[in-house]
C-alpha positions in Angstrom: -20.5 -47.3 -36.5 -17.4 -46.3 -34.4 -15.9 -44.7 -37.5 -18.7 -42.2 -37.7 -17.7 -40.6 -34.3 -14.2 -39.8 -35.5 -15.2 -38.6 -39.0 -15.3 -34.9 -39.3 -18.3 -33.9 -41.4 -18.7 -30.4 -42.6 -21.6 -28.7 -40.9 -24.4 -27.0 -42.9 -24.4 -24.1 -40.4 -22.3 -21.2 -41.6 -19.7 -19.6 -39.4 -21.8 -16.5 -39.1 -24.8 -18.5 -37.9 -22.6 -20.4 -35.4 -21.5 -17.0 -34.0 -25.1 -15.9 -33.7 -26.0 -19.1 -31.9 -23.1 -18.7 -29.6 -24.0 -15.1 -28.9 -27.6 -16.1 -28.1 -26.5 -18.9 -25.8 -23.7 -17.2 -23.8 -24.6 -13.4 -24.0 -25.6 -13.3 -20.3 -22.4 -15.0 -19.2 -20.3 -12.6 -21.3 -22.1 -9.6 -19.9 -21.6 -10.9 -16.3 -17.9 -11.5 -16.9 -17.5 -8.1 -18.4 -19.2 -6.4 -15.4 -17.0 -8.5 -13.0 -13.8 -7.4 -14.8 -15.0 -3.8 -14.8 -15.6 -3.7 -11.1 -12.4 -5.6 -10.3 -10.4 -3.0 -12.3 -12.3 -0.1 -10.7 -11.5 -1.4 -7.2 -7.9 -2.0 -8.2 -7.6 1.6 -9.5 -9.0 2.9 -6.3 -6.4 1.0 -4.3 -3.6 2.4 -6.4 -4.9 5.9 -5.8 -5.0 5.3 -2.0 -1.3 4.4 -1.8 0.9 6.7 0.3 2.4 9.5 -1.7 6.1 9.0 -2.4 8.9 10.9 -0.6 10.2 13.7 -2.9 12.7 15.4 -0.5 14.5 14.7 2.8 16.1 17.1 5.2 18.2 16.5 8.3 16.9 18.5 11.3 17.5 18.5 15.0 15.0 18.7 17.9 14.8 18.6 21.7 13.1 15.6 23.3 10.1 16.8 25.4 8.5 13.4 26.2 9.2 9.7 25.7 6.7 6.9 25.9 6.9 3.2 25.2 4.8 2.2 22.2 2.3 -0.7 22.6 4.1 -3.9 21.7 2.4 -6.5 19.5 4.3 -9.8 20.3 3.7 -11.0 16.7 5.2 -7.9 15.1 8.0 -7.4 17.7 9.9 -10.6 17.2 13.5 -9.8 16.5 13.1 -6.1 17.1 14.1 -3.8 19.9 11.7 -1.8 22.0 9.9 0.9 20.1 9.7 4.4 21.6 7.6 7.4 20.6 9.1 10.8 21.2 7.5 14.2 21.4 10.2 16.4 19.8 10.3 20.2 19.6 12.0 21.0 16.3 14.7 23.7 16.5 14.1 25.2 13.1 10.4 26.1 13.3 9.5 25.2 17.0 6.9 22.7 15.9 6.1 19.7 18.2 6.2 16.4 16.2 5.8 12.8 17.1 8.8 10.6 16.1 9.0 6.9 16.4 12.3 5.2 17.2 13.5 1.6 17.4 16.5 2.0 19.6 18.1 0.1 22.5 17.8 2.9 25.1 15.6 5.9 24.9 17.1 9.4 24.6 16.5 11.4 27.8 14.2 14.4 28.0 16.0 17.5 27.1 18.5 15.8 24.8 19.1 17.0 21.2 18.3 14.2 18.6 18.9 14.1 14.9 15.7 13.6 12.8 15.0 13.1 9.1 12.1 15.2 7.8 10.5 13.4 4.8 8.5 15.7 2.5 5.9 13.7 0.5 4.4 14.5 -2.9 1.1 15.6 -1.6 2.6 18.1 0.9 2.6 16.0 4.1 5.8 15.7 6.2 6.8 12.7 8.2 9.7 12.3 10.6 12.1 9.5 11.3 14.6 9.3 14.2 18.2 8.9 13.1 20.6 6.9 15.1 23.6 9.0 16.1 
């Protein structure tokens, strides 16, 4: 009797009919998994499109500090970092007023000339970074 459980008998159901039975039994699950994968890929594609545009060019410019303020400090994010300042800087080349963040030991005084890096991004936006020195 135990030998019958281990004996591999050939089934009378053809391979084609087995596939049809499998399709009938599991078609709802396959459709559900397909929709889940589609929505997961669509959400992933949306996140990829929302990433920041890369920097395509940089330029060193100078500006005059007009206002300095201490940025709000998050104790969890500030561990091991210096105090973070936000500067209102008037650029010398086009007289635009920009906000520049700086992680420095002491703030630059109002009226001082500071070096800044202008970062031009792929989609036309410019960001600024305070250079040390």
